[in-house]
C-alpha angles and dihedrals in degrees: 000000000000091000092050091048092050091049092051090048091050091050091050092049091050091051090047092051092050091050093046090049088055090051091049092052091050092047091050091056092046096046092058090065101038117096119234115271133168098045095329097297122121117242091249097053119119091238088073097045094261127136128265116242091226096054113109093227117036133197117254115256089242093061116121114261115251096013115175121256093244091063091046095050110017094163093051095240113159103190098048126035116200118211124222106225121224127232096270092053092049090051090050092051092050092052094041114128125185104229094181097057129125094265095054091111091057089084089067096056120112116271113182092192095058105024096086138088122250105239093192112110094011116129108212095168120124111257121214115236116255119245119246093252093050091047091052092046093052092045090051092050092048091048091050091049092050091047092052092046092049090048093050092046091051091050092047091051091049092049093047093046090050090048098044100036093098098055120109132194129231091278093053094253122132115261115239107210124215114257120225109235101187112041096179089068088067093054113115093213125106125238091261091055090049092051091048089052090058091067090061113088108214090210091055094060111121124222132226123254091251093052091054089072090060095082110201098185139076094254139012092251094057090047094051094047093059109109100235092044092050091050091050092049091050090051093051093045091052091050088050094054093045101040108032111113137180128238092282092052097253121137110255101196096033088066091045092051091051089050089048090055094047094056095036092238126162098206125085116192115219122188111229092210091057090054092046092051093047105036110009097180091057090050089053092050089048092053094045101038107020096158095059094038094050091053090056092041092053092053091047091049089054091051092049090048092051089057088067098029110027094187097044091114088071090062099042125011092213143010119231118216112218116203115217135182096026105181101218110078122188136187116232090248092054097062111113141166091280089064095057115122091007136105116271136177120210138169132212149119122285107236103168138019130189128210125274114268132185112248125198113251105163116010129195128194134209120223105221093204102053100013095232122145115237123202155330097236121182109238112223118211092231104049134033118241113241128172126198104177135057111212090201104055097015091234129137097230157216099233133179131189118265103230096188098055097035113107119221135189134199118270130190137161127212132181115233116201130188114266113258094243094052099054113105116245114277094012132114117239114258123224137199134198113243123199117213118197137183113348095356094080116112091010092118126039132191114289097030122118107225139179113222128195112193150127117286107223139173121237127195112244118188093195092060091051092048091054099041100035097224135070109293124168127210118221130228137173120232103210120231098175136004125203124183114223097228129118125354123325115274089225117038091202091065116096106226134178093238109113089189095065118106140202131227092260090053090048089056088050089052092054092046092051092047090061091062111114095227098039095127093052090048092052092049092048090050092057109105093340092184090065116080121230125336095125092167092054092047090050091053091047092051092051091050093049093051094039131187132270118281115225134200117201109213091328091287107078120046124197117200122235099196119103119225119210130194119199109200123174154092123324118264095039095114097253094141092043090056090051090051090050091053090049090058094041105044120087091236123011135167119196122208137162127223096234094047097042127081132190095264090042090059098038118022139302132214119227137170117248109236093213106039095027091224129129113254135180124243116197123235132213095291093049092047090051093057109149089008141067129293113205118201119186124193088024092170091059093066121105116255090239092053092044094054089055090072096052092095093044093053096053111018092030092222137100119219116208127195107168135126092000092307113124113177146123124239125202118244102172098165139118118243122221110186131182122204139175121225124243113286092019098276133070115248109212093196091065130068123255093257090055093050098053133031097232123127123236094247092062095039091055090056092064113089095198127031115197114193111196119198126188099220125179111244119156098209094042092047091051093052091046091051092049091050093050093048092049090049092052093047092046094051100040112131093224088055088058091053091051090049091051091053093047092049091048091054091047093050091048090051092048091049091055089054098038121020092190093070107106120231113245119224122240092253093052091049091051092049092048092049092049090049090053090051092049091051089058093059105015122060091203121042111249095232091053090044092056092056092042092055093047093047091051092049095049103035109028121072108165120204128221102247126173092346121182096246093176093059092050093049092049091051091049093049093048093049092052092048095050092045090058092045097048097038094231126138110312122258113228138176087275089072090053089055088047090062091055093046093050090049089053090050091054089050089052090054088059091043087236124159092214136046110241128207088250089060090048092051091050091050091051089052092053093050094045093048089049090052095045097046090055093059130095115273091245094064100028096087092047091052092047089057091046094052097036089105089067099041105038121088093033128111 
């Protein structure tokens, strides 16, 4: 036993010597490259208790440094030093296995208990092969997962490197941390959770409404076109349509969608202010990038409509969202480069309109070689779609357009011109081309004043480049919504530009004022209050502004309701000033002069469209003044040929055109107020009307009221007139306004010292208040209130002829005809009988009455009789006044 033990010890010592010799060789190589540390001695030097490389038996590297000699040689042997192993070496010896022994081949013997596969957990079922689309989808998801994991691992390494970069070891050297190579091993999720995460597309993740405002792109358009942002916008817009309610809690757009389905419409009106109040960031995107936003909005509107009407897509393929009440309003001359590709709102008058053309929307092509149908391709309005490759047969054509499967939409162009009252003095009116698509075609016609909300775009124009020699783009507006500025606003909450619109409170004020006993006299006195006298002219102007009631007999014979007035008299009697007052007061007015107006300028002209090469009509002054007032100054200066062109417009209120193959009729439903000077410059009372003015009887008979103005010398009247004019000049002097501003400022400052709760009025409010006080001095009714009152009466009140004294009207008509033949003045026709009825209806409108009373009829008879008598020679005027005194006396 002792021999065996000594042999085993010798074997162990020999193995230990061989291993230590290997360690010594490795340490010799390493020590040649290591710099001196610890006072310049290498770690293996004897001075530090290490072992010498030449010693037959070395000390293990794990020996403690500087160990005493007794521990290194406890038996006192000099020739052989025995090492005391540490714990790690003892553990290594216990686990030591001789792999190169005699029984090494025993591991390859057959073992029936172990040589078998564990069938538990093995899936031997046949798996169906994935389709190409599924394989691509799974590969895409795995790639996205790996990319996200790599990104997170990279971020974690950077964070940890940044956090641990300042740590040092015992020797003062920086610690290099171990990097984690596979971050998904550290995930605390199970395999099922990981597999479920693969079904989630990271690019399909939607954002919150707050995160939309954090724009992470160069421009708004690039941000909106990102898939997850577009889906988020669509979700929020759908919630807006479905959840927005009014003050009473009722759904606003749910009711509009139901109405849309009831009338089979394809336009849904959305108030911009509602969107701005509910989701401000979406309203900002809509203003900056309307084209991209409206595409999303249209799809969302269709989805919201299908919730109420599931099969609505069979009626209309899409729903168009129309934006209303856009707050920023521009004039046509204010549009600049900064407004390009953004939403704008402009106003103007339609002057020209083209026909309706089909425009390509989605186009498909046929490959003539293989017969396959290619498309659909969305046709952009700026560039023509062309294809040069067939993906089916790999050929380069030829191709032709498939007319059956190609989708078209309606296309029309109109010309919008600045309204006559908005053009700065001395400037020419600007105009813009407007594109109407889908159901907006034929909504506006020439002569109408419209309000257009649309997208301001640039359009390449070769003619401009040929003239200017460098790239220049023309500009157009693609209309999104059109609103005609007629009548009251459909929605009172909308802030419109129409100063003639009224509110419910103002309507109650109208009704209260109409019950005043002297309302008609107040209205007449409020007409042109800065002009002294001329009560007969002001009465005629008031009747013309309020107008009568148009009638249509069995749909075949129309009777006009507008009242035409002719002002004839001496110069210096404020005829032109009265016309200018009417231009500012009437809801729609067009001013023209006889010398500067031609026949085509008053009626309509035919011009050739430079783009479509077709002949189109451009409306004149009478067409533009449809449902308004046309004012013609210097009426006697017009040529007879030009004057005869308005005969039809004055009576039938239409203009027939037969030029360049165009045969049509335009509407000119307007009243005409004309001013003319007599022959020689002054009116001669000893001559008849026909001898004083070069106007034919046909055109004189078309005027309902003739007002002859004479500049008579009367000392008392002249003194009152001079006093009135001087007061008017003193009241309206600009220096007087400055003094009033200073006085008001001092008063406001003094009031603020006494009472801090008194609000400071702005300069504009002070000016309006001061003008209102001046108007109250000379005008019984404020002018701003009078404008709305007139428009309310014209659009809402249509009095009826009820229990009229027919005998009295017939006697007046018979007496007027008899006296016209006797005196030789202008003839009285049936038109003057109709004039009596129209004027009576206008007086009833002034009272906001539903019926024409006998008192209105008596006053109308007096106006017509006074007009007829004042136009006579002075020799027969007094006789006619006595003859018709029965109709004029006893009236106020």
